[in-house]
C-alpha positions as CSV (number, residue, x, y, z in Angstrom):
1,X,-89.0,-171.1,-59.6
2,X,-92.0,-172.2,-57.5
3,X,-93.0,-175.7,-57.7
4,X,-96.8,-176.5,-58.1
5,X,-98.1,-179.6,-56.4
6,X,-100.7,-181.3,-58.5
7,X,-103.1,-184.2,-58.5
8,X,-104.3,-185.2,-61.7
9,X,-107.7,-186.9,-62.2
10,X,-107.9,-188.4,-65.8
11,X,-109.9,-190.9,-68.2
12,X,-106.7,-191.7,-70.0
13,X,-107.3,-194.1,-73.0
14,X,-110.2,-192.6,-74.9
15,X,-109.5,-189.3,-76.6
16,X,-105.6,-188.9,-77.2
17,X,-105.4,-185.5,-75.2
18,X,-105.3,-187.4,-71.8
19,X,-101.9,-189.0,-72.7
20,X,-100.7,-185.8,-74.0
21,X,-101.4,-183.8,-71.0
22,X,-99.7,-186.5,-68.7
23,X,-96.5,-186.2,-70.8
24,X,-96.7,-182.5,-70.4
25,X,-97.0,-182.6,-66.6
26,X,-94.2,-185.1,-66.6
27,X,-91.8,-183.1,-68.4
28,X,-92.5,-179.9,-66.4
29,X,-89.7,-179.4,-63.9
30,X,-92.1,-176.7,-62.0
31,X,-94.9,-179.1,-61.5
32,X,-94.6,-181.7,-58.9
33,X,-97.1,-184.7,-59.4
34,X,-98.3,-186.1,-56.1
35,X,-100.4,-188.7,-57.8
36,X,-102.7,-189.9,-60.6
37,X,-106.3,-191.1,-60.3
38,X,-108.3,-192.6,-63.3
39,X,-112.1,-192.3,-63.9
40,X,-115.0,-193.6,-66.0
41,X,-115.6,-197.0,-67.0
42,X,-112.6,-199.3,-67.2
43,X,-110.4,-197.4,-64.7
44,X,-108.2,-200.3,-64.0
45,X,-106.9,-200.6,-67.6
46,X,-106.7,-196.8,-67.6
47,X,-104.3,-196.8,-64.5
48,X,-102.3,-199.4,-66.3
49,X,-101.9,-197.3,-69.4
50,X,-101.2,-194.2,-67.1
51,X,-98.5,-196.5,-65.2
52,X,-96.9,-197.4,-68.8
53,X,-96.5,-193.7,-69.6
54,X,-95.3,-192.9,-65.9
55,X,-92.7,-195.5,-66.5
56,X,-91.5,-193.8,-69.8
57,X,-91.2,-190.7,-67.7
58,X,-89.1,-192.2,-65.2
59,X,-91.7,-191.7,-62.3
60,X,-91.5,-195.2,-60.9
61,X,-92.6,-194.1,-57.4
62,X,-95.6,-192.0,-58.5
63,X,-98.9,-193.5,-57.3
64,X,-101.7,-194.1,-59.7
65,X,-105.0,-195.1,-58.2
66,X,-107.9,-196.5,-60.3
67,X,-110.8,-194.7,-59.3
68,X,-114.7,-194.8,-59.8
69,X,-115.9,-196.3,-63.1
70,X,-119.5,-195.7,-62.5
71,X,-121.0,-192.2,-62.7
72,X,-123.2,-191.2,-59.7
73,X,-126.4,-191.5,-61.7
74,X,-126.8,-194.3,-64.3
75,X,-129.1,-197.3,-65.0
76,X,-127.5,-200.7,-64.3
77,X,-128.4,-201.9,-67.8
78,X,-126.7,-198.8,-69.4
79,X,-123.7,-199.0,-67.4
80,X,-123.0,-202.7,-68.3
81,X,-123.9,-201.8,-72.0
82,X,-121.1,-199.0,-71.9
83,X,-118.5,-201.2,-70.1
84,X,-118.9,-203.9,-72.7
85,X,-118.6,-201.6,-75.6
86,X,-115.6,-199.6,-74.1
87,X,-112.6,-200.8,-76.1
88,X,-110.1,-197.9,-76.8
89,X,-107.3,-198.9,-79.1
90,X,-104.7,-197.0,-77.0
91,X,-104.9,-200.0,-74.5
92,X,-103.1,-202.0,-77.1
93,X,-100.0,-200.4,-76.3
94,X,-100.0,-202.6,-73.1
95,X,-99.3,-205.7,-75.0
96,X,-95.9,-204.1,-75.9
97,X,-95.2,-202.1,-72.8
98,X,-95.4,-204.2,-69.4
99,X,-95.4,-201.3,-66.9
100,X,-93.4,-202.2,-63.8
101,X,-95.6,-199.7,-61.9
102,X,-98.9,-201.1,-60.6
103,X,-102.1,-199.3,-59.6
104,X,-102.0,-198.3,-56.1
105,X,-104.4,-200.6,-54.2
106,X,-106.4,-197.6,-52.3
107,X,-109.8,-196.1,-52.4
108,X,-109.7,-193.2,-54.6
109,X,-111.6,-190.9,-52.2
110,X,-109.3,-191.6,-49.5
111,X,-106.2,-191.3,-51.7
112,X,-107.3,-187.7,-52.8
113,X,-108.3,-186.8,-49.2
114,X,-105.0,-187.8,-47.7
115,X,-102.8,-186.0,-50.4
116,X,-104.8,-182.8,-50.0
117,X,-104.7,-182.8,-46.3
118,X,-100.8,-183.7,-46.2
119,X,-100.3,-180.4,-48.3
120,X,-103.2,-178.3,-47.1
121,X,-103.6,-175.1,-49.2
122,X,-101.0,-176.3,-51.7
123,X,-102.7,-178.7,-54.0
124,X,-104.0,-178.1,-57.3
125,X,-106.6,-180.6,-58.4
126,X,-106.3,-181.0,-62.3
127,X,-109.4,-182.8,-63.6
128,X,-109.3,-183.8,-67.3
129,X,-112.0,-186.4,-67.4
130,X,-115.6,-186.6,-65.9
131,X,-115.7,-185.5,-62.4
132,X,-117.0,-188.6,-60.6
133,X,-113.9,-189.1,-58.4
134,X,-114.1,-185.4,-57.3
135,X,-117.7,-185.4,-56.8
136,X,-117.5,-188.4,-54.4
137,X,-114.6,-186.7,-52.5
138,X,-116.8,-183.6,-51.8
139,X,-119.9,-185.8,-50.9
140,X,-118.2,-187.6,-48.3
141,X,-115.7,-184.9,-47.1
142,X,-117.3,-181.4,-48.0
143,X,-114.7,-179.4,-46.0
144,X,-111.9,-180.8,-47.9
145,X,-112.6,-178.2,-50.6
146,X,-111.4,-175.4,-48.3
147,X,-108.0,-177.2,-48.2
148,X,-107.4,-177.1,-52.0
149,X,-105.4,-174.2,-53.7
150,X,-107.6,-174.5,-56.7
151,X,-109.4,-177.1,-59.2
152,X,-108.6,-176.5,-62.8
153,X,-111.1,-178.3,-65.0
154,X,-111.0,-179.1,-68.7
155,X,-114.7,-179.5,-69.2
156,X,-117.7,-177.6,-70.2
157,X,-118.4,-174.9,-72.9
158,X,-120.2,-171.6,-72.7
159,X,-121.1,-170.5,-76.2
160,X,-122.7,-172.2,-77.9
161,X,-124.5,-174.1,-75.1
162,X,-124.3,-178.0,-75.6
163,X,-123.2,-180.7,-73.3
164,X,-119.5,-181.2,-73.2
165,X,-118.3,-184.8,-72.9
166,X,-116.6,-184.7,-69.5
167,X,-119.6,-182.9,-67.9
168,X,-122.2,-185.0,-69.8
169,X,-120.6,-188.3,-68.5
170,X,-121.5,-187.3,-65.0
171,X,-123.5,-183.9,-64.5
172,X,-124.4,-184.9,-60.9
173,X,-120.8,-185.1,-60.0
174,X,-120.1,-181.9,-61.9
175,X,-122.8,-179.9,-60.0
176,X,-121.3,-181.1,-56.7
177,X,-117.8,-179.8,-57.6
178,X,-119.1,-176.4,-58.9
179,X,-121.0,-175.8,-55.7
180,X,-118.2,-177.2,-53.4
181,X,-116.9,-173.7,-52.9
182,X,-113.1,-174.3,-54.0
183,X,-111.6,-171.9,-56.3
184,X,-112.2,-173.1,-60.0
185,X,-110.8,-172.4,-63.4
186,X,-112.7,-173.9,-66.1
187,X,-111.1,-174.5,-69.4
188,X,-113.8,-175.3,-71.7
189,X,-114.3,-176.2,-75.5
190,X,-114.6,-172.4,-76.3
191,X,-110.6,-172.2,-76.2
192,X,-109.6,-175.7,-76.3
193,X,-111.0,-176.2,-79.9
194,X,-108.6,-173.6,-81.2
195,X,-105.6,-175.7,-80.3
196,X,-104.9,-178.3,-83.0
197,X,-101.7,-180.4,-83.0
198,X,-100.6,-180.4,-86.6
199,X,-99.4,-183.6,-88.4
200,X,-96.0,-182.0,-88.8
201,X,-95.6,-182.2,-85.1
202,X,-96.7,-185.6,-84.6
203,X,-94.0,-186.7,-87.2
204,X,-91.3,-184.9,-85.1
205,X,-92.4,-187.0,-82.2
206,X,-92.1,-190.2,-84.2
207,X,-88.8,-189.2,-85.6
208,X,-87.2,-187.8,-82.4
209,X,-85.7,-191.0,-81.1
210,X,-86.9,-190.0,-77.5
211,X,-88.8,-192.6,-75.6
212,X,-91.7,-190.0,-74.5
213,X,-92.4,-188.7,-77.9
214,X,-92.2,-191.8,-79.6
215,X,-94.6,-193.5,-77.2
216,X,-97.1,-190.3,-77.8
217,X,-96.6,-190.9,-81.4
218,X,-97.8,-194.6,-81.1
219,X,-100.8,-193.6,-79.2
220,X,-101.7,-190.9,-81.5
221,X,-101.6,-193.3,-84.3
222,X,-103.7,-196.0,-82.4
223,X,-106.3,-193.4,-81.6
224,X,-106.4,-192.3,-85.3
225,X,-106.8,-195.8,-86.2
226,X,-109.7,-196.2,-84.1
227,X,-111.3,-193.0,-85.5
228,X,-110.6,-194.2,-89.1
229,X,-113.0,-196.9,-88.4
230,X,-115.7,-194.3,-88.4
231,X,-114.3,-191.8,-91.1
232,X,-112.2,-194.1,-93.2
233,X,-109.2,-191.6,-92.9
234,X,-106.9,-191.8,-89.9
235,X,-104.9,-188.7,-91.0
236,X,-108.2,-186.5,-91.1
237,X,-108.1,-186.6,-87.4
238,X,-105.4,-184.3,-85.8
239,X,-105.2,-184.2,-81.9
240,X,-106.8,-181.3,-80.3
241,X,-105.0,-180.0,-77.1
242,X,-107.9,-180.0,-74.9
243,X,-106.5,-181.6,-71.7
244,X,-102.9,-180.3,-72.5
245,X,-104.1,-176.7,-72.5
246,X,-105.5,-177.3,-68.9
247,X,-102.3,-178.7,-67.9
248,X,-100.3,-175.8,-69.5
249,X,-102.6,-173.3,-67.8
250,X,-100.7,-174.3,-64.6
251,X,-97.5,-173.1,-65.4
252,X,-98.1,-170.7,-68.5
253,X,-100.0,-167.6,-67.3
254,X,-99.9,-165.7,-70.5
255,X,-101.8,-168.5,-72.4
256,X,-105.2,-168.0,-71.3
257,X,-107.7,-165.1,-70.5
258,X,-110.5,-165.6,-67.9
259,X,-113.6,-164.0,-66.8
260,X,-115.5,-164.7,-63.5
261,X,-118.9,-166.5,-63.8
262,X,-121.5,-168.5,-61.8
263,X,-121.6,-171.8,-63.5
264,X,-124.6,-174.0,-63.1
265,X,-124.6,-177.6,-64.4
266,X,-127.9,-178.8,-65.8
267,X,-128.8,-182.4,-64.3
268,X,-132.0,-182.7,-66.1
269,X,-133.6,-182.1,-69.4
270,X,-134.0,-184.2,-72.5
271,X,-131.6,-182.1,-74.6
272,X,-129.7,-179.9,-72.1
273,X,-128.4,-182.5,-69.4
274,X,-124.7,-181.8,-68.9
275,X,-124.9,-178.3,-70.2
276,X,-122.8,-175.6,-68.2
277,X,-124.8,-172.5,-67.9
278,X,-123.3,-169.1,-67.0
279,X,-126.3,-168.0,-64.8
280,X,-124.8,-164.9,-63.4
281,X,-123.7,-163.3,-66.8
282,X,-125.0,-162.3,-69.9
283,X,-122.8,-162.7,-72.8
284,X,-122.4,-160.8,-76.0
285,X,-120.1,-161.0,-79.0
286,X,-117.9,-158.0,-79.7
287,X,-115.3,-157.2,-82.2
288,X,-112.6,-158.9,-80.2
289,X,-114.6,-162.1,-79.4
290,X,-116.8,-162.9,-76.4
291,X,-117.5,-160.4,-73.8
292,X,-119.0,-160.7,-70.3
293,X,-121.2,-158.3,-68.5
294,X,-121.4,-159.4,-64.9
295,X,-124.9,-159.7,-62.9
296,X,-124.1,-158.8,-59.3
297,X,-127.2,-160.8,-58.2
298,X,-125.1,-164.2,-58.3
299,X,-121.6,-164.4,-56.9
300,X,-119.1,-166.0,-59.5
301,X,-118.0,-169.8,-58.7
302,X,-115.4,-170.2,-61.3
303,X,-112.9,-168.3,-63.6
304,X,-113.9,-169.2,-67.1
305,X,-111.3,-169.2,-69.8
306,X,-112.6,-166.9,-72.8
307,X,-109.4,-166.3,-75.1
308,X,-106.5,-168.5,-75.7
309,X,-103.1,-167.7,-77.5
310,X,-103.4,-170.9,-79.8
311,X,-100.1,-170.5,-81.4
312,X,-98.3,-170.1,-78.0
313,X,-100.2,-173.3,-76.8
314,X,-99.1,-175.6,-79.7
315,X,-95.5,-174.2,-79.5
316,X,-95.2,-174.6,-75.7
317,X,-96.6,-178.1,-75.7
318,X,-94.5,-179.5,-78.5
319,X,-91.3,-177.7,-77.0
320,X,-91.9,-179.4,-73.6
321,X,-92.5,-182.9,-75.1
322,X,-89.5,-182.7,-77.2
323,X,-87.1,-181.2,-74.5
């Protein structure tokens, strides 16, 4: 069994799927987590939440770093407003779990650079949040992209074209990453939306008596409670395995099918800012789903996931968390 060395960059604390992905990675014996960095808005609180989950996983020596909270391009007033409004319910778990692990006191760019250089050619960078930290890394150290094994990105969407959250939060950083020259796999909403975690599986977590699934069950309920404030029905919101699918892509090769593509990130436009555009391909729908015809004028910069075995994804994730 070949061990994969992974750096995780996450905005844990908003949608529930970041915590689910971290749990999957921590339970995978063929994945060696080198460290975790947090991104977007209140990154210190995100790091503390991640530390609480790492503690449950028994990973007391794993460094977790609070990264950049501010996107590369944002007005001061808007950034302050977003900070003030940012109150994810998942942070409430910190009042019950006091993590012994403390966020590592180091600049996130240097943290990422040092780990990549220490394991040159071996590191997979798994990004499941906005790409600010990675954009800052490549902007300061552009040649570090050559030392990565690959970047696996949960983000973007190809068809239909609309701004996906992780890309929309920092399009400038995303554009830097897609143009950096590192091998990229993009796991977009085209496939992740098909992977729904049923209520029955959440109840299995809650009743398992095991520390990790019970914690994830509590975090799911806090997330549902927050969404219920909008919809009025917490059980109407089942977790979608957006980020866990990107994590599973690291060690479950039969899960996804990919096509090469040149991805451009729209950084302007009133309605299209943050859209991921397949500029080297034309896309058509066939009987078996989305098909791609390559345009040789542009060299692909990513492998884009176009199909997923959703049943296998839910089964693999659930079994790993309960193992």
